Biotite code that builds the C-alpha atoms (Angstrom):
import biotite.structure as struc

atoms = struc.array([
    struc.Atom([-176.905, 15.136, -46.861], chain_id="A", res_id=1, res_name="MET", atom_name="CA", element="C"),
    struc.Atom([-174.328, 12.899, -45.238], chain_id="A", res_id=2, res_name="ALA", atom_name="CA", element="C"),
    struc.Atom([-173.272, 14.033, -41.826], chain_id="A", res_id=3, res_name="CYS", atom_name="CA", element="C"),
    struc.Atom([-169.622, 13.091, -42.001], chain_id="A", res_id=4, res_name="VAL", atom_name="CA", element="C"),
    struc.Atom([-167.529, 13.973, -45.015], chain_id="A", res_id=5, res_name="LYS", atom_name="CA", element="C"),
    struc.Atom([-164.395, 11.896, -45.415], chain_id="A", res_id=6, res_name="THR", atom_name="CA", element="C"),
    struc.Atom([-161.206, 13.663, -46.372], chain_id="A", res_id=7, res_name="MET", atom_name="CA", element="C"),
    struc.Atom([-159.171, 10.921, -47.964], chain_id="A", res_id=8, res_name="GLY", atom_name="CA", element="C"),
    struc.Atom([-156.370, 8.892, -46.449], chain_id="A", res_id=9, res_name="ARG", atom_name="CA", element="C"),
    struc.Atom([-155.309, 11.375, -43.776], chain_id="A", res_id=10, res_name="SER", atom_name="CA", element="C"),
    struc.Atom([-158.127, 13.106, -41.933], chain_id="A", res_id=11, res_name="GLN", atom_name="CA", element="C"),
    struc.Atom([-155.992, 16.188, -41.233], chain_id="A", res_id=12, res_name="GLY", atom_name="CA", element="C"),
    struc.Atom([-158.028, 17.115, -38.160], chain_id="A", res_id=13, res_name="ARG", atom_name="CA", element="C"),
    struc.Atom([-155.632, 16.366, -35.316], chain_id="A", res_id=14, res_name="ALA", atom_name="CA", element="C"),
    struc.Atom([-155.999, 19.898, -33.915], chain_id="A", res_id=15, res_name="HIS", atom_name="CA", element="C"),
    struc.Atom([-159.697, 20.479, -34.608], chain_id="A", res_id=16, res_name="SER", atom_name="CA", element="C"),
    struc.Atom([-161.927, 22.198, -32.064], chain_id="A", res_id=17, res_name="LEU", atom_name="CA", element="C"),
    struc.Atom([-164.856, 19.850, -32.703], chain_id="A", res_id=18, res_name="MET", atom_name="CA", element="C"),
    struc.Atom([-165.141, 16.529, -34.478], chain_id="A", res_id=19, res_name="SER", atom_name="CA", element="C"),
    struc.Atom([-166.994, 16.346, -37.794], chain_id="A", res_id=20, res_name="LEU", atom_name="CA", element="C"),
    struc.Atom([-169.885, 14.594, -36.054], chain_id="A", res_id=21, res_name="VAL", atom_name="CA", element="C"),
    struc.Atom([-170.107, 17.350, -33.415], chain_id="A", res_id=22, res_name="GLU", atom_name="CA", element="C"),
    struc.Atom([-170.017, 20.001, -36.144], chain_id="A", res_id=23, res_name="GLU", atom_name="CA", element="C"),
    struc.Atom([-172.768, 18.207, -38.012], chain_id="A", res_id=24, res_name="CYS", atom_name="CA", element="C"),
    struc.Atom([-174.966, 17.998, -34.900], chain_id="A", res_id=25, res_name="LYS", atom_name="CA", element="C"),
    struc.Atom([-174.477, 21.702, -34.252], chain_id="A", res_id=26, res_name="LEU", atom_name="CA", element="C"),
    struc.Atom([-175.413, 22.609, -37.821], chain_id="A", res_id=27, res_name="LEU", atom_name="CA", element="C"),
    struc.Atom([-178.496, 20.374, -37.628], chain_id="A", res_id=28, res_name="LYS", atom_name="CA", element="C"),
    struc.Atom([-179.590, 22.320, -34.521], chain_id="A", res_id=29, res_name="GLU", atom_name="CA", element="C"),
    struc.Atom([-179.124, 25.538, -36.465], chain_id="A", res_id=30, res_name="VAL", atom_name="CA", element="C"),
    struc.Atom([-181.050, 24.107, -39.437], chain_id="A", res_id=31, res_name="GLU", atom_name="CA", element="C"),
    struc.Atom([-184.003, 23.553, -37.096], chain_id="A", res_id=32, res_name="ALA", atom_name="CA", element="C"),
    struc.Atom([-184.391, 27.348, -37.140], chain_id="A", res_id=33, res_name="LEU", atom_name="CA", element="C"),
    struc.Atom([-185.494, 27.246, -40.785], chain_id="A", res_id=34, res_name="LEU", atom_name="CA", element="C"),
    struc.Atom([-187.601, 30.178, -41.860], chain_id="A", res_id=35, res_name="GLY", atom_name="CA", element="C"),
    struc.Atom([-185.320, 32.606, -40.082], chain_id="A", res_id=36, res_name="GLN", atom_name="CA", element="C"),
    struc.Atom([-182.404, 34.487, -41.527], chain_id="A", res_id=37, res_name="ILE", atom_name="CA", element="C"),
    struc.Atom([-179.264, 32.952, -40.069], chain_id="A", res_id=38, res_name="LEU", atom_name="CA", element="C"),
    struc.Atom([-176.394, 35.324, -39.487], chain_id="A", res_id=39, res_name="ILE", atom_name="CA", element="C"),
    struc.Atom([-172.885, 33.943, -39.294], chain_id="A", res_id=40, res_name="HIS", atom_name="CA", element="C"),
    struc.Atom([-172.251, 35.836, -36.028], chain_id="A", res_id=41, res_name="LYS", atom_name="CA", element="C"),
    struc.Atom([-175.198, 34.067, -34.368], chain_id="A", res_id=42, res_name="ASP", atom_name="CA", element="C"),
    struc.Atom([-173.838, 30.694, -35.450], chain_id="A", res_id=43, res_name="ILE", atom_name="CA", element="C"),
    struc.Atom([-170.369, 31.757, -34.284], chain_id="A", res_id=44, res_name="LYS", atom_name="CA", element="C"),
    struc.Atom([-171.836, 32.570, -30.859], chain_id="A", res_id=45, res_name="GLY", atom_name="CA", element="C"),
    struc.Atom([-173.459, 29.139, -30.693], chain_id="A", res_id=46, res_name="LYS", atom_name="CA", element="C"),
    struc.Atom([-170.132, 27.484, -31.551], chain_id="A", res_id=47, res_name="ILE", atom_name="CA", element="C"),
    struc.Atom([-168.302, 29.520, -28.904], chain_id="A", res_id=48, res_name="GLU", atom_name="CA", element="C"),
    struc.Atom([-170.859, 28.529, -26.256], chain_id="A", res_id=49, res_name="LEU", atom_name="CA", element="C"),
    struc.Atom([-170.476, 24.867, -27.179], chain_id="A", res_id=50, res_name="LYS", atom_name="CA", element="C"),
    struc.Atom([-166.667, 24.724, -27.073], chain_id="A", res_id=51, res_name="ILE", atom_name="CA", element="C"),
    struc.Atom([-166.186, 27.316, -24.333], chain_id="A", res_id=52, res_name="GLY", atom_name="CA", element="C"),
    struc.Atom([-163.728, 29.595, -26.107], chain_id="A", res_id=53, res_name="ARG", atom_name="CA", element="C"),
    struc.Atom([-163.620, 32.279, -28.783], chain_id="A", res_id=54, res_name="GLU", atom_name="CA", element="C"),
    struc.Atom([-163.250, 31.218, -32.423], chain_id="A", res_id=55, res_name="VAL", atom_name="CA", element="C"),
    struc.Atom([-162.211, 33.196, -35.482], chain_id="A", res_id=56, res_name="SER", atom_name="CA", element="C"),
    struc.Atom([-164.491, 34.168, -38.344], chain_id="A", res_id=57, res_name="ASP", atom_name="CA", element="C"),
    struc.Atom([-162.367, 31.965, -40.618], chain_id="A", res_id=58, res_name="ASP", atom_name="CA", element="C"),
    struc.Atom([-163.209, 28.936, -38.480], chain_id="A", res_id=59, res_name="TYR", atom_name="CA", element="C"),
    struc.Atom([-166.928, 29.554, -39.069], chain_id="A", res_id=60, res_name="VAL", atom_name="CA", element="C"),
    struc.Atom([-166.516, 30.023, -42.836], chain_id="A", res_id=61, res_name="TRP", atom_name="CA", element="C"),
    struc.Atom([-164.342, 26.887, -43.028], chain_id="A", res_id=62, res_name="ASP", atom_name="CA", element="C"),
    struc.Atom([-167.013, 24.988, -41.101], chain_id="A", res_id=63, res_name="LEU", atom_name="CA", element="C"),
    struc.Atom([-169.608, 26.134, -43.648], chain_id="A", res_id=64, res_name="PHE", atom_name="CA", element="C"),
    struc.Atom([-167.366, 24.991, -46.490], chain_id="A", res_id=65, res_name="LYS", atom_name="CA", element="C"),
    struc.Atom([-166.728, 21.579, -44.910], chain_id="A", res_id=66, res_name="ARG", atom_name="CA", element="C"),
    struc.Atom([-170.472, 20.967, -44.681], chain_id="A", res_id=67, res_name="HIS", atom_name="CA", element="C"),
    struc.Atom([-171.387, 22.478, -48.088], chain_id="A", res_id=68, res_name="ASN", atom_name="CA", element="C"),
    struc.Atom([-173.268, 25.476, -46.700], chain_id="A", res_id=69, res_name="TRP", atom_name="CA", element="C"),
    struc.Atom([-173.531, 28.496, -48.977], chain_id="A", res_id=70, res_name="LYS", atom_name="CA", element="C"),
    struc.Atom([-173.588, 32.195, -48.263], chain_id="A", res_id=71, res_name="LYS", atom_name="CA", element="C"),
    struc.Atom([-176.844, 33.640, -49.561], chain_id="A", res_id=72, res_name="LYS", atom_name="CA", element="C"),
    struc.Atom([-177.508, 37.347, -49.449], chain_id="A", res_id=73, res_name="VAL", atom_name="CA", element="C"),
    struc.Atom([-180.546, 39.222, -50.723], chain_id="A", res_id=74, res_name="PRO", atom_name="CA", element="C"),
    struc.Atom([-179.939, 41.618, -53.592], chain_id="A", res_id=75, res_name="HIS", atom_name="CA", element="C"),
    struc.Atom([-179.254, 45.105, -52.386], chain_id="A", res_id=76, res_name="GLY", atom_name="CA", element="C"),
    struc.Atom([-180.711, 48.278, -53.782], chain_id="A", res_id=77, res_name="SER", atom_name="CA", element="C"),
    struc.Atom([-179.047, 51.420, -54.961], chain_id="A", res_id=78, res_name="HIS", atom_name="CA", element="C"),
    struc.Atom([-179.026, 54.149, -52.276], chain_id="A", res_id=79, res_name="PRO", atom_name="CA", element="C"),
    struc.Atom([-180.621, 56.638, -54.687], chain_id="A", res_id=80, res_name="LYS", atom_name="CA", element="C"),
    struc.Atom([-183.358, 54.278, -55.873], chain_id="A", res_id=81, res_name="SER", atom_name="CA", element="C"),
    struc.Atom([-186.989, 55.246, -55.318], chain_id="A", res_id=82, res_name="ASP", atom_name="CA", element="C"),
    struc.Atom([-188.717, 52.732, -53.027], chain_id="A", res_id=83, res_name="GLU", atom_name="CA", element="C"),
    struc.Atom([-192.203, 53.625, -54.306], chain_id="A", res_id=84, res_name="SER", atom_name="CA", element="C"),
    struc.Atom([-191.415, 52.620, -57.917], chain_id="A", res_id=85, res_name="THR", atom_name="CA", element="C"),
    struc.Atom([-189.692, 49.409, -56.967], chain_id="A", res_id=86, res_name="ARG", atom_name="CA", element="C"),
    struc.Atom([-191.307, 46.155, -58.124], chain_id="A", res_id=87, res_name="GLN", atom_name="CA", element="C"),
    struc.Atom([-191.655, 43.239, -55.729], chain_id="A", res_id=88, res_name="GLU", atom_name="CA", element="C"),
])
């Protein structure tokens, strides 16, 4: 996957907290934790440590979208389901 995604004629990132390259490096560090379940709040904490200020949840989701990351959640189960009859 390419690290920097171009956005056309105008980059539109004059007021960004991190450059696209910095974002990409941060996400590559997070990707090194493969095999673990990554929670958006953990990644948000890592971002806040890097830039030294609090960021919104929307910033994190926008960052995921800019770098083509997807939200993947395991299927839930019904609260009244019987765990013993459940198939793996």
